[in-house]
DRENVO-256963 format. One record per residue (C-alpha): residue number from 0; residue in one letter; x, y, z. Coordinates in pm, 1 decimal. Example, Ala and Ser with C-alpha at 12.3 -4.5 7.8 and 13.67 -1.06 7.14 Angstrom:
# DRENVO-256963
i  aa  xx  yy  zz
0  A  1230.0  -450.0  780.0
1  S  1367.0  -106.0  714.0
END
This chain:
# DRENVO-256963
i  aa  xx  yy  zz
0  M  -669.3  8707.7  2111.3
1  I  -616.0  8331.9  2086.4
2  K  -874.0  8173.9  1860.8
3  K  -1111.8  7949.9  2052.9
4  I  -1025.8  7588.8  1977.7
5  K  -1128.0  7248.4  2105.0
6  T  -925.8  7267.3  2425.7
7  V  -1117.0  7572.7  2549.8
8  K  -1452.9  7396.7  2526.2
9  S  -1612.6  7225.1  2826.1
10  L  -1600.3  6848.9  2874.5
11  Q  -1809.8  6596.6  3065.3
12  I  -1621.9  6328.4  3257.6
13  D  -1849.0  6063.8  3411.0
14  G  -2127.4  6321.0  3441.7
15  K  -1905.4  6595.3  3587.2
16  V  -1841.5  6907.9  3380.3
17  V  -1493.5  7054.7  3336.4
18  E  -1485.3  7405.2  3193.0
19  N  -1195.7  7342.0  2952.0
20  R  -962.1  7070.5  2830.2
21  L  -627.9  7200.7  2955.9
22  F  -504.1  6999.9  3253.4
23  L  -205.6  7047.2  3481.9
24  A  -16.8  6718.2  3453.2
25  P  70.1  6529.8  3773.1
26  M  441.6  6572.6  3848.9
27  A  624.2  6429.6  4148.0
28  G  796.2  6695.4  4357.0
29  L  668.1  6976.4  4135.1
30  G  287.5  6966.1  4130.4
31  H  265.0  7049.1  4500.3
32  I  7.1  7266.0  4675.2
33  A  207.9  7587.9  4628.0
34  L  243.0  7542.8  4252.4
35  R  -125.5  7456.0  4221.2
36  E  -227.9  7761.3  4420.3
37  L  -15.9  7979.4  4193.4
38  V  -173.1  7823.8  3883.7
39  S  -517.4  7881.8  4037.4
40  E  -439.0  8248.2  4106.6
41  F  -364.1  8297.8  3738.8
42  G  -663.1  8079.9  3639.6
43  G  -749.4  7887.3  3325.0
44  A  -672.4  7524.6  3414.1
45  G  -960.0  7281.8  3360.0
46  L  -827.8  7038.3  3621.4
47  L  -530.1  7028.5  3855.3
48  F  -349.4  6709.2  3955.8
49  T  -144.9  6631.6  4265.6
50  G  197.2  6471.4  4247.8
51  M  222.7  6094.7  4297.5
52  C  79.4  5976.0  4629.0
53  N  165.3  5632.9  4766.5
54  A  -157.8  5432.2  4779.0
55  K  -45.7  5246.8  5091.1
56  A  0.4  5575.4  5278.0
57  V  -303.8  5771.4  5156.6
58  P  -567.1  5615.0  5388.5
59  H  -362.3  5726.3  5691.7
60  E  -213.2  6052.2  5560.0
61  N  -252.9  6377.5  5753.4
62  P  -279.6  6664.8  5502.2
63  E  -146.9  6904.3  5766.2
64  V  180.1  6708.7  5781.0
65  S  215.0  6535.2  5443.0
66  H  423.3  6705.7  5174.9
67  V  232.0  6534.8  4892.8
68  F  -122.0  6455.1  5013.2
69  K  -172.5  6821.3  5093.9
70  F  -448.2  7037.2  4947.6
71  R  -666.2  7344.1  4985.8
72  R  -1036.7  7281.4  5038.3
73  Q  -1125.4  7537.2  4770.6
74  E  -927.2  7351.2  4502.1
75  L  -1087.5  7010.2  4563.1
76  P  -1375.1  7055.0  4311.2
77  H  -1108.6  7087.3  4039.5
78  L  -838.6  6861.4  4182.7
79  V  -752.6  6502.7  4090.8
80  C  -531.4  6297.5  4322.1
81  Q  -280.1  6069.4  4153.5
82  I  -187.3  5746.5  4330.9
83  F  65.5  5472.8  4262.0
84  G  78.0  5117.8  4387.5
85  S  85.4  4756.4  4275.9
86  D  -195.0  4609.2  4486.6
87  S  -554.8  4659.4  4377.2
88  L  -690.9  4661.6  4733.5
89  D  -440.5  4928.1  4840.2
90  M  -534.6  5139.3  4540.1
91  A  -906.3  5099.3  4612.4
92  K  -863.6  5197.5  4978.1
93  A  -667.6  5504.6  4875.2
94  A  -935.0  5597.0  4620.3
95  K  -1203.1  5577.9  4890.6
96  R  -1009.2  5822.4  5110.4
97  I  -966.7  6052.6  4810.1
98  E  -1340.9  6045.8  4744.3
99  Q  -1418.5  6111.9  5111.8
100  E  -1197.6  6422.6  5106.2
101  G  -1398.1  6564.3  4814.5
102  F  -1151.7  6539.6  4524.3
103  F  -1287.6  6567.2  4169.1
104  G  -1136.1  6231.6  4080.8
105  V  -855.7  5980.1  4123.8
106  D  -573.7  5917.8  3876.1
107  L  -398.6  5580.7  3849.9
108  N  -31.7  5608.5  3764.3
109  F  77.7  5348.9  3511.0
110  G  325.3  5585.3  3348.6
111  C  609.4  5668.0  3587.1
112  S  927.3  5501.4  3463.8
113  V  1156.7  5608.2  3749.6
114  A  1356.5  5305.6  3866.2
115  A  1263.0  5344.2  4233.6
116  I  892.5  5322.6  4143.7
117  C  921.1  5047.6  3884.3
118  K  1129.0  4825.8  4114.4
119  K  825.9  4810.6  4343.3
120  G  609.3  4688.8  4056.5
121  C  435.1  5028.7  4036.4
122  G  398.7  5294.7  3769.7
123  A  500.8  5189.0  3420.6
124  A  610.0  4847.5  3554.9
125  L  241.0  4754.5  3563.1
126  L  236.4  4768.5  3182.6
127  K  446.2  4449.0  3198.0
128  T  161.7  4285.1  3391.1
129  P  -149.3  4416.1  3215.3
130  D  -385.2  4183.6  3401.0
131  I  -282.5  4340.6  3732.6
132  A  -316.2  4691.7  3588.0
133  V  -665.9  4615.4  3461.6
134  K  -763.8  4461.7  3796.4
135  I  -654.2  4781.8  3970.8
136  V  -878.0  4989.2  3744.4
137  E  -1171.2  4752.7  3805.5
138  Q  -1123.8  4752.2  4182.7
139  V  -1088.8  5129.7  4207.1
140  K  -1389.8  5192.4  3983.3
141  S  -1604.6  4962.0  4192.9
142  A  -1489.0  5133.7  4513.8
143  V  -1572.4  5495.1  4426.4
144  S  -1824.6  5704.9  4239.0
145  I  -1584.4  5984.2  4137.5
146  P  -1418.1  5981.1  3792.4
147  V  -1127.6  5740.5  3746.4
148  F  -837.1  5856.3  3527.3
149  V  -558.7  5634.9  3393.4
150  K  -217.1  5774.4  3296.7
151  F  -5.4  5535.2  3091.1
152  R  272.7  5506.6  2832.5
153  I  337.0  5300.5  2520.5
154  G  482.1  5025.3  2737.6
155  W  829.6  4874.0  2748.3
156  E  844.7  4794.9  2377.1
157  D  734.1  4989.5  2070.8
158  N  416.8  4790.6  2012.5
159  T  107.7  4953.0  1859.5
160  A  -108.2  4646.1  1916.6
161  M  -28.8  4652.1  2288.9
162  V  -112.7  5023.5  2313.2
163  E  -449.9  4967.9  2146.3
164  S  -521.8  4663.2  2361.0
165  M  -435.3  4838.6  2689.0
166  A  -649.5  5140.3  2602.5
167  K  -951.0  4918.0  2533.5
168  R  -895.9  4709.4  2845.0
169  F  -869.8  5019.5  3065.4
170  E  -1194.6  5152.4  2919.5
171  N  -1370.7  4819.4  2969.9
172  A  -1242.1  4805.2  3327.2
173  G  -1413.4  5135.7  3405.0
174  A  -1167.6  5417.3  3328.5
175  D  -1348.6  5744.0  3258.4
176  L  -1057.3  5922.4  3088.0
177  L  -714.9  5821.0  2958.9
178  V  -406.2  6042.1  2967.7
179  F  -149.8  5899.9  2728.9
180  H  222.3  5977.9  2714.4
181  P  351.6  5834.2  2385.0
182  R  698.4  5719.4  2485.6
183  I  822.8  5374.3  2578.5
184  A  904.2  5342.5  2946.7
185  P  1285.7  5310.9  2913.9
186  D  1292.9  5635.9  2712.6
187  R  1279.5  5910.9  2971.8
188  R  1313.1  6201.4  2725.3
189  T  1596.8  6099.5  2497.8
190  R  1368.3  6085.9  2192.4
191  P  1064.5  6292.3  2095.9
192  P  724.7  6142.8  2188.2
193  K  537.8  5960.0  1912.9
194  W  221.0  6165.5  1894.2
195  E  78.7  5931.0  1629.6
196  Y  27.7  5677.8  1909.7
197  I  -218.2  5918.1  2071.7
198  T  -429.3  5877.4  1757.2
199  I  -421.2  5500.4  1803.7
200  V  -548.2  5534.4  2160.6
201  K  -814.9  5786.0  2057.8
202  K  -950.2  5556.6  1786.2
203  A  -949.0  5254.3  2018.8
204  V  -1186.8  5390.9  2285.0
205  N  -1504.0  5591.1  2333.1
206  I  -1395.7  5775.3  2649.3
207  P  -1197.4  6102.5  2639.0
208  V  -826.6  6076.9  2561.3
209  F  -578.5  6347.5  2659.8
210  G  -236.2  6380.0  2504.3
211  N  81.0  6450.9  2698.8
212  G  441.4  6507.0  2593.7
213  N  656.1  6793.3  2462.4
214  I  394.4  7066.5  2456.9
215  L  626.1  7366.1  2480.2
216  S  419.5  7629.0  2298.4
217  H  66.7  7715.1  2191.3
218  A  158.4  7595.0  1842.2
219  D  261.7  7257.4  1986.6
220  M  -69.6  7226.3  2168.0
221  K  -271.2  7309.1  1855.4
222  K  -62.5  7068.1  1649.6
223  M  -113.3  6781.2  1893.7
224  V  -489.1  6830.1  1898.4
225  S  -505.6  6868.6  1520.7
226  E  -285.4  6569.9  1437.2
227  T  -419.5  6323.7  1694.7
228  S  -782.5  6434.5  1747.9
229  C  -724.2  6399.3  2122.6
230  D  -990.9  6548.9  2346.1
231  G  -751.3  6769.6  2540.8
232  V  -396.8  6810.1  2662.8
233  S  -213.7  6747.4  2989.2
234  I  59.2  7008.7  3029.4
235  G  359.7  6932.8  3245.2
236  R  698.0  7102.2  3224.6
237  L  573.3  7413.3  3044.7
238  A  322.4  7473.5  3325.3
239  I  603.5  7451.1  3580.8
240  A  808.0  7707.0  3387.7
241  K  506.2  7929.9  3316.6
242  P  227.8  7873.2  3571.9
243  W  20.4  8137.2  3391.8
244  I  9.7  7938.5  3066.0
245  F  -346.8  7813.2  3123.4
246  A  -471.4  8166.9  3181.0
247  K  -291.5  8286.4  2869.5
248  W  -429.2  8011.4  2647.3
249  T  -785.2  8068.2  2771.5
250  N  -765.1  8448.8  2740.6
251  Q  -790.7  8502.0  3117.4
252  L  -442.5  8637.3  3184.9
253  K  -433.1  8974.3  3360.4
254  S  -167.9  9237.9  3297.2
255  Y  149.1  9235.0  3508.7
256  D  440.3  9479.3  3514.0
257  N  670.8  9176.4  3497.4
258  I  498.4  8841.6  3515.2
259  Y  827.0  8654.0  3562.4
260  H  930.4  8858.2  3865.2
261  H  577.2  8834.4  4007.9
262  T  574.8  8455.9  3960.2
263  A  910.7  8394.0  4125.8
264  I  832.6  8610.8  4430.1
265  R  482.6  8468.7  4463.1
266  M  622.8  8116.0  4454.0
267  T  843.8  8197.7  4754.2
268  D  538.6  8335.2  4938.2
269  L  332.0  8023.4  4877.5
270  L  611.3  7780.3  4960.3
271  L  670.0  7958.4  5290.4
272  K  297.1  7954.3  5362.2
273  H  257.6  7580.4  5304.5
274  Y  597.5  7434.9  5396.4
275  G  803.7  7682.9  5595.1
276  D  1154.3  7799.5  5512.1
277  F  1356.6  7476.1  5521.2
278  I  1126.9  7254.8  5309.9
279  G  1011.3  7554.3  5106.8
280  V  1367.1  7624.7  4991.7
281  K  1405.8  7261.3  4884.0
282  F  1090.7  7279.1  4673.9
283  F  1195.2  7614.3  4528.4
284  K  1524.3  7464.3  4414.2
285  K  1335.4  7186.1  4233.5
286  W  1124.6  7451.4  4059.7
287  A  1408.1  7694.9  3982.3
288  P  1557.1  7513.2  3677.2
289  Y  1220.0  7510.6  3501.4
290  F  1160.5  7878.3  3575.9
291  S  1517.4  7968.9  3473.2
292  A  1461.4  7788.5  3141.6
293  N  1247.8  8084.4  3032.6
294  F  1552.5  8307.5  2990.1
295  K  1827.1  8337.1  2730.9
296  F  2103.5  8299.8  2989.9
297  S  1909.5  8033.1  3177.7
298  H  2201.9  7843.7  3329.9
299  S  2344.1  8159.8  3483.5
300  I  2009.7  8256.8  3635.2
301  N  1955.7  7904.8  3765.8
302  K  2293.9  7907.6  3942.2
303  K  2207.7  8237.7  4110.8
304  L  1882.3  8092.3  4243.2
305  L  2028.6  7760.1  4355.8
306  Y  2315.8  7924.4  4543.8
307  N  2086.5  8047.5  4823.8
308  T  2005.2  7867.1  5148.9
309  T  1708.8  8068.8  5283.3
310  M  1396.4  8210.7  5125.5
311  D  1507.8  8565.4  5209.7
312  E  1829.2  8505.4  5017.0
313  I  1629.3  8365.3  4725.5
314  R  1405.6  8673.3  4720.5
315  N  1707.6  8902.9  4719.8
316  S  1853.1  8707.9  4428.1
317  I  1524.5  8730.0  4238.3
318  D  1513.5  9108.2  4283.7
319  K  1875.3  9144.5  4166.0
320  I  1815.3  8922.3  3862.3
321  F  1521.1  9131.1  3746.5
322  Q  1696.9  9462.6  3799.5
323  N  1884.1  9375.0  3479.2
324  S  1571.4  9275.1  3279.4
325  P  1689.5  8928.3  3164.0
326  E  1611.9  8846.3  2803.3
327  I  1327.6  8597.1  2748.8
328  S  1376.8  8296.5  2519.1
329  K  1120.6  8213.1  2252.4
330  K  1097.6  7858.6  2393.6
331  P  1215.5  7732.1  2732.1
332  N  1559.9  7574.9  2743.2
333  Q  1481.1  7203.2  2756.7
334  N  1826.6  7125.8  2896.3
335  L  1695.2  7256.4  3228.7
336  F  1373.7  7052.3  3209.0
337  L  1504.9  6776.2  3434.6
END
């Protein structure tokens, strides 16, 4: 049994109660409806987050057609929609649509450092224009009554004073919870995150602060909470590789003959259900490297999964892979964590 620690305790966010402090991090192209449904089937996640949704598109999106703004009604009480944009009015309009749909909350992305997003003045680029970022938080908070989350990074330079200032300004603008990824924007994952910066953010504000970055084991999670005093953790790549990790860390995980085989097959089922074969295969191939990272001969397994062109072929490959009982690694192979 895993000893009950801070992350398993409930938390109030703007008057709403979350049963624990383990969140599924928002991840573009990976945190889709199929992955979230699989995580929900295992259980244990305090909140789920969508991938990045374009704020300009959200007010007009059709969930039956959209690949990103797509959700199950039963997950909405525990689902936060992440949006990106550079215009405060666009972000506020998107937040209103999100509230109308019944989401738990809205998450403002000031952390994505992908060039295509930053070139539009969105994501981490907004940390270069803090006044605009703060205005977005203010406008969104005034537009909705659901909790407002802010995801952000250190910035574009290693500057502790700027981190502390931004955290305080986001709180004063109305943010209800901060999720902090302690890397500078140009550093995708070439260096380890500076967890000590999470402590700086935590000390600067009175609202909950969640840490994010390089949580690859239960020991990592405990260490982050212990060293930084953060209120909870936002788990990204590990949750893609092991969608059952929330259930395991909250002592809710059921027994499976082979949880890896079950997970891979179930992912194909859910992708077919929500996206059909053609799009489903594309999403599976984005997920496959993370899943393959669980195994000792991860690159070989990944190649076998990526070689296929239909979901039936993928399922046949999965069955063949697990006929040989592939050896599990102690920690996922980070070289496959793209």
